[in-house]
Structure formats: structure tokens, C-alpha cells
N, C-alpha and C positions, 0 to 999 in steps of 0.2 A: 559144919553146920554153926560154926561163928560168923559167917557172912548172911546170915538170914534175919529176918524181922517178924516177931510174931505179930499178927494181926487178928481183930476180930470181924467177923462179917456176917451179916443178916443175908440169906438167900432164900427163895422160896424152898417150901417144904418138897414140892415135886422135885425140884431141881437136886435135892439133896438126897432124895431117894434114889434118883436115877444113877448119880454120882457113885453112892455107895454100893449099887448092885453092879457098877461098872468093873473094869479092871483096874481103874486108877484110884487112888487114895485123894482125900479132900486136899491135900496140900499140893499134890502134881496137878488136879484138875485145876485147880485156882492159878496155879502158876501158867500152866499152860494156856488157860483163858486170857490171863494177862499179858503173856507174850503175844498171843494174836491180836489182841486190841490194840498194844502197842507198837506193833511192827510197823515198819514204814512199807513193805511190799502190801499190794493188795492181794485178796485172796481170789480162787479161781473164779468164784462167781462175780466177784468185782470187776475182774478184768474181761470177762466176757459181756459183761453189760456195757463196760467203757468201750469195747470194740463195736458193740451192736449200735451204739450212740454215734460213735464215729462214722460208721458206714451210713448211719441215717443221715447225718449232717453231709457227709459227701453227696449221696442220692440227691438230697434237698437243693443243694447248693447248683448241680447240673440241671435240675428241673427249674430253678430260678433261672439260670442263664438261658435256658430254651424259651420260658416266658418271656425274658426281656426281649429276645430276637422275634419272637412272635408279636410281640407289642410293636416292636419297630416297624415290622412288616405291615401291620393292619395301620399304623399310622402314616407310611408312607401311600399305601391305597387310598386312604382318606384323603390325603392330600393332592394325589393325583385326580382323583374323582372331583374334588372342589374346583380344582385348576380346568378342568374340563367342563363343568358346569358354568362357570364365570366366562369360559371363551363362548360357549353356547350363547349365553346371554347376551355377550357383547356383540356377537355376529348378527343375532337377531334384531338389536338395537339399532345396529348399522343398516342393516336391510330394509327394514320397514319404515317408511316415510311417517314423520312424527305426525300424529293426529290431535287435533286440539278438540276441546269439549264442545266447540262451536259445530264440528262436523258431525257429531252425534246429536247435535239439537236440530240441525238441518235433517237428518235423517228421520227425526220421528217427527218432525213439522209437516214434510212431505206425505206422511201416509195418511 
């Protein structure tokens, strides 16, 4: 008993009633609670939550990579489409003779 320190604490009345009705005395309950709070290892609930978060992170990283590849595919399709449109515009420009505004004027004047 010489390696102990006396402390005074205020705890909620409900907690006091629960502890006195349990198998622990107040000293043992307080020591056990302080050990849990100060322990370096997480309790089961925390380790389960950490595992769930790590799994969620992995799933989101995989989904992120999938979205990146889909974006790249869509960008390639867009670039190919624009190249085809530009090629068609250039072909039509070369095939059709240049019409001047005077050709349209002659058409309306002859009517």
C-alpha cells in the first residue's frame, strides 16, 4: 500500500451507483479505468473501426484508379473524334471550289 497515492475525484452519481452495485470497489474501478485510458494499445472497438477505415481507404483508392483510367479513355475518344471532324472539314474545304459572295449575288440577280 505504500506505492499508492490518495486522490479525490468527482464522478457522476449514476456511475457511483453502478460501481457500488458491481463486483468492483471504487479504488479498483478507478484504477482499471485509468489503465484503459492510459494504455497504448487500442481496445477491440477501436481496432475494428481502424480496420474498417483502412478497408474503406483501399476501396476508394481502387475506385479512384478506375475513374482515372475511364477518364483517360474518354479523353482519348474525344481527341480522336475531334481529329476526325477536323479531317472531314479539311477534306470538304479541299473538294468544294471556293465561292465568292458575288456568286450568290449573281444567283439572286438572275431570278
